[in-house]
PALUMNU-262662 format. One record per residue: residue number from 1; x negated, y, z of N, C-alpha, C, CB in turn. Coordinates in Angstrom, 3 decimals. Atoms other than C-alpha are relative to their C-alpha. Last residue first. Glycine has a CB too. Layout:
% PALUMNU-262662
(NUM,(X,Y,Z),(X,Y,Z),(X,Y,Z),(X,Y,Z)) ...
***
This chain:
% PALUMNU-262662
(177,(-0.674,1.026,-0.389),(-43.736,64.158,1.905),(-0.017,-0.373,1.288),(-0.293,-0.890,-0.632)) (176,(-0.356,0.157,-1.448),(-44.524,67.290,0.405),(0.691,-1.370,0.213),(0.965,1.190,0.486)) (175,(0.391,0.945,-0.499),(-45.280,67.078,-3.079),(-0.324,-0.430,1.336),(-0.657,-0.095,-0.520)) (174,(-0.546,1.097,0.729),(-43.462,69.621,-4.730),(-0.484,-1.326,0.608),(-0.380,0.107,-1.474)) (173,(-0.127,0.049,1.211),(-46.117,72.267,-5.034),(1.238,-0.968,-0.146),(-1.276,-0.367,-0.644)) (172,(0.309,1.275,0.236),(-46.767,71.919,-1.328),(-0.100,-0.441,-1.394),(0.854,-0.723,0.624)) (171,(-0.888,0.632,1.108),(-44.496,74.592,-0.403),(-0.451,-1.421,-0.377),(-0.029,0.895,-1.329)) (170,(-1.168,0.990,-0.025),(-45.899,75.128,3.097),(0.647,-0.413,-1.587),(1.234,0.751,0.965)) (169,(0.161,1.529,-0.848),(-48.245,77.747,2.344),(1.249,-0.775,0.118),(-0.489,0.180,1.602)) (168,(-0.709,0.230,-0.916),(-47.053,81.284,1.108),(-0.254,-1.187,0.971),(1.044,-0.026,-0.530)) (167,(-0.205,1.338,-0.011),(-49.862,82.267,-0.953),(0.676,-0.161,0.999),(-1.027,-0.787,-0.025)) (166,(-0.891,1.297,1.616),(-49.482,85.358,-2.364),(0.363,-1.175,0.227),(-0.970,-0.561,-1.377)) (165,(-0.872,-0.866,0.377),(-52.540,87.125,0.232),(0.780,-0.862,-1.103),(-0.674,1.346,-0.450)) (164,(0.381,-0.922,0.874),(-54.427,84.030,1.259),(1.164,1.012,-0.243),(-0.461,-0.670,-1.214)) (163,(-0.847,0.153,1.443),(-52.887,82.571,4.336),(-1.018,0.993,-0.595),(1.920,0.527,-0.098)) (162,(-0.746,-1.211,0.804),(-55.061,82.214,7.520),(0.146,-0.205,-1.397),(-0.736,1.339,0.106)) (161,(-1.163,0.138,0.285),(-56.220,78.929,9.105),(1.142,0.886,-0.690),(0.246,-0.281,0.903)) (160,(-0.327,-1.204,-0.145),(-59.284,78.016,8.584),(1.092,0.522,-0.381),(-0.715,0.566,-0.377)) (159,(-0.899,0.008,1.114),(-60.361,74.780,9.937),(0.516,1.805,0.043),(1.403,-1.338,0.293)) (158,(-1.266,-0.519,-0.047),(-63.275,74.686,11.719),(1.006,0.092,-0.853),(-0.085,0.901,0.251)) (157,(-0.901,0.709,-0.433),(-66.409,73.043,10.874),(1.062,-0.010,0.395),(-0.224,-0.336,0.466)) (156,(0.004,0.439,-1.278),(-68.521,75.720,11.497),(0.542,-1.069,0.297),(0.426,0.733,0.706)) (155,(1.690,1.335,-0.422),(-69.378,76.142,7.953),(0.339,-0.324,1.424),(-2.172,0.903,0.053)) (154,(0.920,-0.800,-0.238),(-65.598,77.438,7.788),(-1.328,-0.840,0.118),(0.367,0.788,1.141)) (153,(0.701,0.127,-1.185),(-62.911,74.898,6.187),(-1.301,1.020,0.066),(-0.403,-1.495,0.126)) (152,(1.366,-0.373,0.320),(-60.136,75.135,3.999),(-0.628,0.143,1.117),(-0.167,1.142,-0.763)) (151,(1.130,-1.510,-0.409),(-57.044,74.237,5.091),(-1.250,-0.042,-0.543),(-0.434,0.226,1.653)) (150,(1.175,0.064,0.596),(-54.458,71.359,4.477),(-0.560,1.046,-0.065),(0.001,-0.452,-1.040)) (149,(0.579,-1.167,0.802),(-51.167,70.838,6.422),(-1.753,-0.265,-0.271),(0.310,1.536,0.973)) (148,(0.790,-0.928,-0.889),(-49.510,67.651,7.607),(-0.476,1.267,-0.921),(-1.346,-0.828,0.679)) (147,(-0.532,0.177,-1.629),(-47.028,64.668,6.283),(-0.937,0.920,0.762),(-0.143,-1.722,0.701)) (146,(0.214,1.176,-0.484),(-48.086,64.343,2.548),(0.119,-0.370,1.714),(-1.256,-0.220,-0.525)) (145,(-0.402,1.611,0.856),(-47.871,67.863,2.100),(-0.795,-1.050,0.379),(-0.222,-0.039,-1.682)) (144,(-0.382,0.880,-0.851),(-47.969,71.445,3.875),(0.428,-1.418,-0.911),(1.157,0.683,0.878)) (143,(-1.301,0.531,0.131),(-49.686,73.782,2.228),(0.050,-1.162,0.676),(0.413,-0.190,-1.306)) (142,(-1.516,0.442,-0.619),(-51.936,76.144,3.935),(1.056,-0.864,-0.563),(0.746,1.094,0.164)) (141,(-0.212,-0.738,-1.370),(-54.656,76.854,1.414),(1.078,-0.081,0.851),(-0.031,1.219,-0.156)) (140,(-0.508,0.957,-1.124),(-54.168,74.298,-1.480),(0.054,0.380,1.419),(-0.781,-1.134,0.013)) (139,(-1.292,0.451,0.582),(-54.465,77.267,-4.429),(0.571,-1.034,1.578),(-0.341,-1.079,-1.812)) (138,(-0.594,0.117,-1.241),(-57.883,78.473,-3.030),(1.531,-0.600,0.318),(-0.079,1.256,0.430)) (137,(-1.554,0.161,-0.071),(-59.491,78.712,-6.245),(0.136,-0.429,1.740),(0.663,-1.429,-1.277)) (136,(-0.934,-1.006,-0.940),(-62.987,80.149,-5.976),(1.403,-0.435,0.098),(0.069,1.522,-0.580)) (135,(0.821,-0.114,-1.198),(-64.398,77.669,-8.700),(0.664,1.441,0.653),(-1.788,0.061,-0.405)) (134,(0.853,-0.467,0.416),(-61.491,77.123,-11.329),(-1.122,0.203,1.401),(0.552,1.123,-0.789)) (133,(0.604,0.431,1.277),(-58.564,74.821,-11.501),(-1.354,0.815,-0.445),(1.106,0.166,-1.111)) (132,(1.184,-1.179,0.003),(-57.615,74.511,-8.057),(-0.480,-0.421,-0.984),(-1.091,0.218,1.150)) (131,(-0.529,-1.014,0.341),(-54.112,72.446,-8.140),(-1.016,1.567,-0.203),(1.042,-0.008,1.001)) (130,(0.270,-0.206,1.129),(-56.121,69.407,-7.662),(0.699,0.969,-0.954),(-0.009,-1.017,-0.363)) (129,(-1.406,-0.350,0.246),(-56.929,70.183,-4.334),(-0.091,-0.059,-1.530),(0.526,1.498,0.657)) (128,(0.089,-0.740,0.875),(-60.568,68.699,-3.241),(1.623,0.078,-0.568),(-1.134,-0.478,-0.894)) (127,(-1.080,0.217,1.555),(-60.862,66.741,-0.356),(-0.356,1.021,-0.700),(1.819,0.086,0.092)) (126,(-0.346,-1.122,0.555),(-63.252,66.207,2.868),(0.532,-0.311,-1.338),(-1.066,0.905,-0.002)) (125,(0.816,0.531,0.960),(-63.324,63.428,5.735),(0.538,1.732,-0.779),(0.454,-1.910,-0.781)) (124,(-1.155,0.220,0.845),(-63.533,65.626,8.823),(-0.153,-0.278,-1.548),(0.799,1.143,0.150)) (123,(-1.028,1.324,0.257),(-66.156,64.472,11.263),(1.649,0.061,-0.744),(0.275,-0.588,1.565)) (122,(-0.335,-0.274,-1.612),(-67.778,67.971,11.616),(1.075,-0.963,0.174),(0.542,1.652,0.462)) (121,(0.733,-1.113,-0.780),(-68.013,67.657,7.904),(0.319,0.202,1.171),(0.080,1.169,-0.483)) (120,(-0.727,-0.647,-1.460),(-67.260,64.198,6.222),(-0.691,1.177,-0.052),(-0.234,-0.835,1.617)) (119,(1.045,-0.944,-1.109),(-68.162,62.992,2.857),(1.077,0.732,0.761),(-1.230,1.299,-0.821)) (118,(-0.657,-1.245,-0.269),(-66.201,59.688,1.453),(-0.977,1.086,0.691),(1.233,-0.297,0.904)) (117,(0.932,-0.722,-1.375),(-67.953,56.688,0.664),(0.578,1.357,-0.374),(-2.084,-0.063,0.003)) (116,(0.645,-1.068,0.089),(-65.872,54.306,-1.779),(-0.533,1.000,1.221),(0.735,0.554,-0.755)) (115,(1.701,0.265,0.141),(-65.131,50.874,-1.212),(-0.442,1.313,-0.156),(-0.594,-0.979,-1.363)) (114,(0.464,0.468,1.200),(-61.314,51.269,-1.919),(-1.348,-0.150,-0.096),(0.385,0.732,-0.956)) (113,(-0.415,1.548,0.401),(-60.591,51.215,1.692),(-0.129,-0.373,-1.463),(1.539,-0.294,0.357)) (112,(-1.637,-0.191,0.520),(-62.433,54.570,2.248),(0.443,-1.543,-0.278),(0.191,1.074,-1.664)) (111,(-0.121,0.898,0.868),(-66.232,54.176,3.877),(1.765,0.369,-0.200),(-0.595,-1.589,0.566)) (110,(-1.002,1.581,-0.406),(-66.929,56.991,5.893),(0.298,-0.526,-1.168),(1.608,0.138,0.830)) (109,(-0.890,0.775,1.547),(-69.672,59.793,5.233),(0.748,-0.951,0.895),(-1.160,-1.063,-1.518)) (108,(-0.389,1.178,-0.318),(-71.379,62.631,7.254),(0.705,-0.649,-1.119),(0.728,0.067,1.124)) (107,(-0.439,0.869,1.170),(-72.548,66.199,7.115),(0.087,-1.614,0.339),(-1.071,0.234,-1.217)) (106,(-1.795,0.383,0.073),(-72.361,68.160,10.262),(0.434,-0.848,-1.030),(0.978,1.299,-0.275)) (105,(-0.680,0.917,-1.289),(-76.128,68.007,10.711),(1.363,-0.140,-0.090),(-0.197,0.616,1.454)) (104,(0.580,1.243,0.139),(-76.554,69.343,7.410),(-0.070,-0.542,1.010),(-1.066,-0.067,-0.494)) (103,(0.657,0.646,-1.531),(-74.947,72.712,8.484),(-0.171,-1.609,-0.686),(1.413,0.087,1.793)) (102,(-0.879,1.054,-0.831),(-73.427,74.609,5.196),(-1.240,-0.447,0.876),(0.849,-1.406,-0.993)) (101,(-0.914,-0.420,-1.229),(-75.155,78.072,4.343),(0.835,-1.566,0.846),(1.396,1.232,-0.797)) (100,(-0.660,-1.287,-0.398),(-76.298,77.531,0.977),(0.673,0.330,0.997),(0.682,0.326,-0.691)) (99,(0.657,-1.261,0.466),(-77.086,73.912,1.123),(0.941,1.199,-0.063),(-0.604,-0.211,-1.381)) (98,(-1.028,-1.600,-0.044),(-75.901,70.664,2.253),(-1.393,1.311,-0.502),(0.836,0.466,2.381)) (97,(0.953,-0.790,-0.488),(-76.819,67.147,1.104),(0.828,1.615,0.318),(-1.302,-0.012,-1.172)) (96,(-0.389,-1.169,0.844),(-74.825,64.146,0.926),(-0.787,0.659,0.489),(1.304,0.584,-0.058)) (95,(-0.132,-0.848,-0.711),(-76.555,60.791,1.277),(0.405,1.146,-0.192),(-0.715,0.044,0.396)) (94,(1.500,0.009,-0.648),(-76.543,58.751,-1.934),(0.795,1.142,1.360),(-1.722,0.866,-1.361)) (93,(0.459,1.410,0.629),(-72.995,57.716,-4.230),(-1.209,0.041,1.078),(-0.478,-0.092,-1.945)) (92,(1.084,0.183,0.162),(-70.835,60.192,-2.864),(-0.695,-1.234,-0.107),(-0.344,0.562,0.671)) (91,(0.990,0.967,-0.085),(-67.372,61.200,-2.608),(-1.129,0.114,-0.597),(0.378,-1.011,-0.331)) (90,(1.082,-0.234,0.321),(-64.768,64.101,-1.902),(-0.995,-1.097,0.348),(-0.236,1.131,0.455)) (89,(1.128,0.121,-0.985),(-61.460,62.734,-1.834),(-1.293,0.360,-0.679),(-0.099,-1.451,0.599)) (88,(1.252,1.246,0.082),(-59.189,63.760,-4.513),(-0.887,0.073,1.103),(-1.027,0.099,-1.339)) (87,(1.229,-0.449,-1.066),(-56.180,65.715,-2.998),(-1.181,-0.780,-0.208),(0.369,-0.206,1.587)) (86,(-0.508,-1.286,-0.471),(-52.868,65.595,-5.448),(-1.709,0.708,0.790),(1.610,-0.354,1.331)) (85,(0.215,-0.524,1.329),(-53.914,61.948,-6.694),(-0.079,1.556,-0.021),(1.120,-0.484,-0.915)) (84,(1.193,-0.070,0.166),(-55.097,61.096,-3.213),(0.080,0.585,-1.478),(-0.725,-1.313,0.295)) (83,(0.746,-1.145,-1.041),(-51.655,61.913,-1.845),(-1.321,0.338,-0.661),(-0.356,-0.621,1.684)) (82,(-0.428,-1.432,0.754),(-49.921,59.770,-4.497),(-0.768,1.241,0.370),(1.512,0.387,0.322)) (81,(-1.247,0.150,0.520),(-51.943,56.616,-3.018),(0.262,1.518,-1.115),(1.123,-0.174,1.434)) (80,(0.356,1.291,1.106),(-54.144,57.351,-0.237),(1.096,0.071,-1.023),(0.021,-1.690,0.734)) (79,(-0.408,-0.208,0.895),(-54.758,60.159,2.606),(-0.284,-1.043,-1.437),(-0.332,1.171,0.055)) (78,(-1.347,0.308,0.158),(-54.994,59.271,5.964),(0.508,0.073,-1.215),(0.716,0.692,0.715)) (77,(-0.807,-0.820,0.991),(-58.787,59.430,5.826),(1.138,-0.809,-0.051),(-0.650,0.269,-1.461)) (76,(-1.326,1.077,0.633),(-60.435,57.690,8.991),(0.632,1.161,-0.894),(1.400,-0.781,1.418)) (75,(0.197,0.389,1.477),(-63.398,59.901,10.270),(0.682,-0.485,-1.008),(-0.669,-0.661,-0.084)) (74,(1.151,-0.146,0.263),(-61.544,61.445,13.129),(-0.154,-0.441,-1.370),(-0.754,-0.573,0.900)) (73,(0.655,-0.156,-1.617),(-57.771,61.570,13.039),(-1.384,-0.799,-0.541),(1.079,-0.989,1.642)) (72,(1.277,0.790,-0.195),(-56.537,62.854,9.453),(-0.602,-0.087,1.554),(-1.105,0.687,-0.942)) (71,(-0.688,1.087,-0.514),(-53.145,64.492,9.453),(-1.206,-0.991,0.046),(1.310,-0.462,-0.894)) (70,(0.375,-0.292,-0.937),(-55.209,67.934,9.180),(0.847,-1.533,0.797),(0.301,1.632,0.293)) (69,(-1.342,0.014,-0.122),(-56.089,67.387,6.033),(-0.039,-0.363,1.438),(0.797,-0.940,-0.992)) (68,(0.084,0.716,-0.444),(-59.734,69.401,5.098),(1.580,-0.351,0.375),(-0.967,0.211,0.727)) (67,(-0.891,0.213,-1.044),(-60.316,70.659,2.224),(-0.213,-0.388,1.018),(0.731,-0.570,-0.185)) (66,(-0.074,1.087,-0.734),(-63.176,71.815,-0.411),(0.804,0.114,1.319),(-1.276,-0.392,0.217)) (65,(-0.630,-0.306,-1.194),(-62.938,74.513,-2.856),(-0.354,-1.460,0.742),(1.697,0.444,-0.196)) (64,(-1.012,0.371,-0.603),(-65.361,74.096,-5.790),(0.646,-0.006,1.437),(-0.085,-0.828,-0.298)) (63,(-1.002,-1.034,-0.250),(-68.230,76.073,-6.223),(1.459,-0.257,0.258),(-0.026,0.789,-1.027)) (62,(-0.558,-0.655,0.719),(-70.359,73.955,-7.938),(0.799,1.080,0.338),(0.467,-0.657,-0.546)) (61,(1.102,-0.530,0.743),(-72.668,72.496,-5.293),(0.414,0.857,-1.351),(-0.894,-1.209,-0.371)) (60,(1.114,0.928,0.498),(-69.289,71.665,-3.393),(-1.186,0.315,-0.358),(0.294,-0.586,-0.935)) (59,(-0.306,0.515,1.085),(-67.249,74.353,-1.159),(-1.260,-1.078,-0.340),(0.275,1.147,-1.002)) (58,(0.644,0.966,0.558),(-67.128,75.353,2.335),(0.084,-0.638,-1.496),(0.223,-0.792,0.778)) (57,(-0.504,1.147,-0.107),(-65.709,78.672,3.270),(-0.954,-1.263,-0.753),(1.383,0.193,-0.541)) (56,(0.821,0.638,0.439),(-67.072,82.306,4.020),(0.594,-1.438,-0.095),(-1.120,0.218,0.712)) (55,(1.295,0.206,-0.843),(-64.179,84.439,4.667),(-0.874,-1.171,-1.109),(0.445,-0.751,1.858)) (54,(-0.208,0.427,-1.328),(-60.553,83.992,3.438),(-1.124,-0.051,0.962),(0.526,-1.203,-0.052)) (53,(-1.089,-0.755,-0.723),(-60.845,86.096,0.694),(0.369,-0.532,1.315),(1.222,0.038,-0.801)) (52,(-1.065,-0.474,0.536),(-63.805,84.548,-0.370),(0.871,0.518,0.666),(0.480,-0.697,-0.584)) (51,(-0.734,-1.094,-0.598),(-67.393,84.008,0.119),(1.523,0.204,-0.867),(-1.030,1.412,-0.074)) (50,(-0.231,-1.227,0.938),(-68.984,80.490,-0.960),(1.071,1.138,0.707),(0.680,-0.599,-1.527)) (49,(-0.815,-1.308,-0.499),(-70.528,77.877,1.026),(0.199,0.920,-1.240),(-0.857,0.892,1.238)) (48,(0.381,-1.778,0.083),(-72.307,74.935,-0.102),(1.080,0.440,0.709),(-0.043,0.876,-1.647)) (47,(-0.736,-1.142,-0.826),(-71.976,70.933,0.281),(-0.590,1.401,0.437),(0.353,-0.579,1.226)) (46,(0.490,-0.979,-0.707),(-73.717,68.552,-2.563),(1.068,1.094,0.974),(-0.750,0.682,-1.047)) (45,(-1.286,-1.107,-0.289),(-72.559,65.055,-3.150),(-0.684,1.214,0.536),(1.243,-0.545,1.227)) (44,(0.044,-0.954,-1.862),(-75.574,62.978,-3.551),(1.253,0.918,-0.185),(-1.801,1.400,0.436)) (43,(0.981,-0.448,-0.659),(-74.897,61.072,-7.225),(0.185,0.689,1.504),(-0.528,0.813,-0.881)) (42,(1.030,0.068,1.113),(-72.420,59.746,-9.866),(-1.310,0.246,0.699),(0.254,1.099,-1.209)) (41,(1.095,-0.695,-0.265),(-69.766,59.050,-7.035),(-0.964,-0.166,-1.196),(-0.561,-0.427,1.294)) (40,(1.417,1.213,0.218),(-66.333,57.612,-8.395),(-1.556,1.016,0.157),(0.054,-0.912,-2.147)) (39,(1.247,-0.525,0.929),(-63.611,60.174,-6.913),(-1.165,-1.069,-0.163),(-0.706,1.390,0.693)) (38,(1.316,0.074,-0.890),(-60.421,58.786,-5.605),(-0.968,0.688,-1.226),(-0.528,-1.856,0.599)) (37,(0.130,-1.496,-0.679),(-57.225,59.971,-7.926),(-1.356,-0.017,0.858),(1.413,0.389,1.105)) (36,(-0.049,-0.080,-1.220),(-56.572,56.281,-8.408),(0.134,1.258,0.394),(-0.921,-0.551,0.509)) (35,(-1.163,-0.378,-0.765),(-55.603,56.391,-12.129),(0.028,0.285,1.886),(0.934,-1.207,-0.398)) (34,(-0.818,0.498,0.647),(-58.831,56.907,-13.814),(1.289,0.541,0.865),(-0.278,-1.474,-0.204)) (33,(-0.052,1.019,0.774),(-61.992,58.233,-12.129),(1.830,-0.210,-0.440),(-0.794,-1.278,0.881)) (32,(-1.187,0.205,-0.469),(-62.685,61.845,-11.515),(0.177,-1.195,-0.512),(0.965,0.931,-0.262)) (31,(-0.775,0.274,1.570),(-66.451,62.034,-11.754),(1.437,-0.248,0.632),(-0.666,-1.622,-1.116)) (30,(-1.105,0.816,-0.077),(-68.580,63.446,-8.349),(0.760,0.074,-1.366),(0.864,0.409,1.192)) (29,(0.533,1.526,0.392),(-71.442,65.447,-8.476),(0.472,-1.023,0.297),(-1.055,-0.329,0.354)) (28,(0.860,-0.157,-0.049),(-69.844,68.949,-8.954),(-0.500,-1.267,0.197),(-0.164,0.858,0.603)) (27,(-0.131,0.195,-1.227),(-66.139,68.604,-9.254),(-1.178,-0.279,0.503),(0.853,-0.840,0.271)) (26,(-0.338,-1.343,-0.437),(-66.116,69.967,-12.739),(0.065,-0.136,1.533),(1.392,0.552,-0.659)) (25,(-1.453,0.122,-0.015),(-65.949,66.410,-14.360),(0.315,1.776,0.933),(0.573,-1.817,1.031)) (24,(-0.177,-1.496,-1.103),(-69.428,65.430,-15.770),(1.451,0.114,0.314),(-0.483,1.688,-0.797)) (23,(-1.224,0.243,-1.066),(-70.416,63.042,-18.353),(0.125,0.891,1.001),(-0.068,-1.255,0.718)) (22,(-1.449,-0.525,0.647),(-73.574,62.011,-20.263),(1.064,0.415,1.081),(0.735,-1.239,-0.926)) (21,(-0.348,-1.703,0.132),(-76.854,62.120,-18.766),(1.375,0.185,-0.613),(-1.140,0.886,-1.069)) (20,(0.439,-0.425,-1.110),(-76.993,58.105,-17.811),(0.423,1.697,0.235),(-1.516,-0.342,-0.037)) (19,(-1.265,0.581,-0.737),(-75.656,56.761,-21.002),(0.109,1.039,1.385),(-0.256,-1.865,0.472)) (18,(-0.773,-0.382,0.612),(-78.601,58.884,-23.010),(1.370,-0.224,1.034),(-0.152,-0.617,-1.314)) (17,(0.028,-1.420,-0.405),(-81.378,57.835,-20.554),(1.285,0.983,-0.592),(-1.433,0.570,-0.530)) (16,(-0.213,0.030,-1.630),(-80.179,54.290,-20.774),(0.017,1.495,0.390),(-1.315,-0.858,0.901)) (15,(-1.153,0.049,0.107),(-80.140,54.522,-24.718),(0.561,0.259,1.467),(0.326,-1.189,-0.664)) (14,(-0.762,-1.131,0.654),(-83.784,55.601,-24.458),(1.667,0.263,0.169),(-0.257,-0.211,-1.444)) (13,(0.515,-0.837,-0.769),(-84.941,53.012,-22.043),(0.554,1.763,-0.342),(-1.548,-0.332,-0.176)) (12,(-1.117,0.438,-1.230),(-83.478,50.395,-24.155),(-0.063,1.084,1.017),(-0.367,-1.542,0.837)) (11,(-1.396,-0.145,0.436),(-85.074,51.822,-27.419),(1.132,-0.017,1.086),(0.268,-1.079,-0.945)) (10,(0.111,-1.262,0.398),(-88.707,52.118,-25.635),(1.495,0.626,0.066),(-0.677,0.035,-1.401)) (9,(-0.185,-0.093,-1.668),(-88.193,48.513,-24.052),(0.184,1.813,-0.439),(-1.781,-0.702,1.370)) (8,(-1.128,0.557,-0.577),(-87.502,47.148,-27.751),(0.042,0.686,1.349),(-0.050,-1.560,0.063)) (7,(-0.946,-0.815,0.566),(-90.618,49.489,-29.171),(1.504,-0.380,0.530),(-0.150,-0.119,-1.531)) (6,(0.357,-1.259,-0.370),(-92.832,47.990,-26.397),(1.264,0.747,-0.764),(-1.609,0.425,-0.461)) (5,(-0.578,-0.337,-1.244),(-91.546,44.684,-27.337),(0.149,1.353,0.744),(-0.587,-0.682,0.730)) (4,(-1.434,0.457,0.232),(-92.212,44.818,-30.994),(0.451,0.066,1.618),(0.150,-1.708,-0.831)) (3,(-0.520,-1.463,0.742),(-95.673,46.570,-30.547),(1.442,-0.050,0.129),(-0.396,0.195,-1.737)) (2,(-0.296,-1.078,-1.040),(-96.337,43.747,-27.991),(0.540,0.859,-0.432),(-0.915,0.551,0.634)) (1,(-0.906,0.758,-0.939),(-95.406,40.703,-30.755),(-0.130,1.257,1.031),(-0.559,-1.725,0.582)) 
***
């Protein structure tokens, strides 16, 4: 009887380990959810830095570029619905971590209306841009979409407002509302 219970417990633990280890999204420690565009956290988000043509900017732990939205006031996000489809929130399940040049004292979180926990840096809610397909992409830099401009962030927490050569900014990919 004890052997059977132990075997059953081991089988359950093995199945759980397989389920926990599967998945991924290319957004560091978050996974994209179905239609909401928000991120469903699978662990602690990591905020790091990368060197780009715009200088040193914030990225996630996988090198995906992170943006701020100028329409946000304080830690409350002004991006929802269609906005969140184009600009997925950087969310976390645990306390976010800083690495590779990011300042851990500037990291924080805020609760979104859908109940997820969004990562903040220097008080700004953080987002990805759906138009960035590879690490190092900064295709969202300077876009005017959903009522304000979107910028990458410096490790100081300030918006980097200069443009990448060839990016006119302002187009919004047809999503400017």
